[in-house]
C-alpha positions, 0 to 999 in steps of 0.5 A: 196869878200869871206869875204862877203859871208854868212857863210856855215856850214856842219856836217860830218859823218863817211861815208864821209871818208870811202866811195870809192865814193870819191876816184879817180882811184888808190887812197888810202884811205889815199890820198883821205882823205888828198885831202878831208881835203885839200879842207875843209881847203881851203874852210875854209880859202877862203870862211869861210865854216866850217865843224863840227863833234860831238865827238862821230862821231870823235871817231868812225871815228878815230877807223875806220881809224886806223883799215885801217892803214891810215897815222898819217897826216890824223889825224893831218889835221882832228883835225886841220880843222874839228871842234869837237863840242858836240851837245846841247842835252838839248837846241835843240828842236825836234818836237813831230811828229818826235818822233811819226814817229820814234816810229811808224817806229820802231814798224813796223820794230820790227814786220818785224824782228819777221816775219823774225825770224819765217820764219827761225824757220819754215825752220829749223823745216822742216829739216830732218837729215836723208835726209841730210846724204851723204856718209862719212858724219855724219847726225848730222853734216850735219843737223847743217851745213844746220841749220847754213846756215839758221840762217846766212841768218836770221841774214842778213834779220833781220839786214836789216829789223831792221837797214837798212835806220833807225836812229840806233845809238847815233852817228847818233842822235848826228850828226842830233842834231848838224846839227839842232843846227848849221843850218848846212848841213849834209854830209853822205852816210848813207841812214838812216841819209839822211831819218831822215835829211828830217824829221828834215828839214835839208839840206844834201849832199851825201858824194860822191858829197861833194868834187865836191861841195867844188871845185865848190864853190872855182871855182865860187869864183875865188880862185887860183888853182880853177878858170875856165881855 
């Protein structure tokens, strides 16, 4: 019986709802979110699977969804079926080695960011305004346009060097601490969170796979509407 199954818990990240990987062909963000939350609700009622979200992640997700004009029904179901819980930041212990590795990685990333900045500066220094002049074009304007292009590229490379694949926000940290507190699986599409879930010794599920995972649980348990045909 479903009531005899060991309880499973998951902590959901913003990226689960935003990724296009959970959408079916022609499905809108609103429809995909409602279908996902229906699965979460059914899994809760039938299999005692509960989904949680730190308040910081909930607020971030709500802002993103409102910016994308999703229906109010999404927010109603989100508040009903996804439990908001603050992580116990004082009670949850984190091994010193995790902090050590984080400091070591950030130090390396800062060095990489500095190299990106230095390369961009040298490239700007190589620019000669006189060589950029074209008919009917002001040399100063052409110089600034080329310099802006270099700086724009530098921003992208700098952001990639410092932030891609790393734990870079309080919201991400809340997610991992709550999952550790609850001994829950992390559901995310964020590569940085996945990497640090490994460091924390946590189970994780890619966001794109989560709807299918719930469907398989429901199907294997013989829940009406999900039983094998």
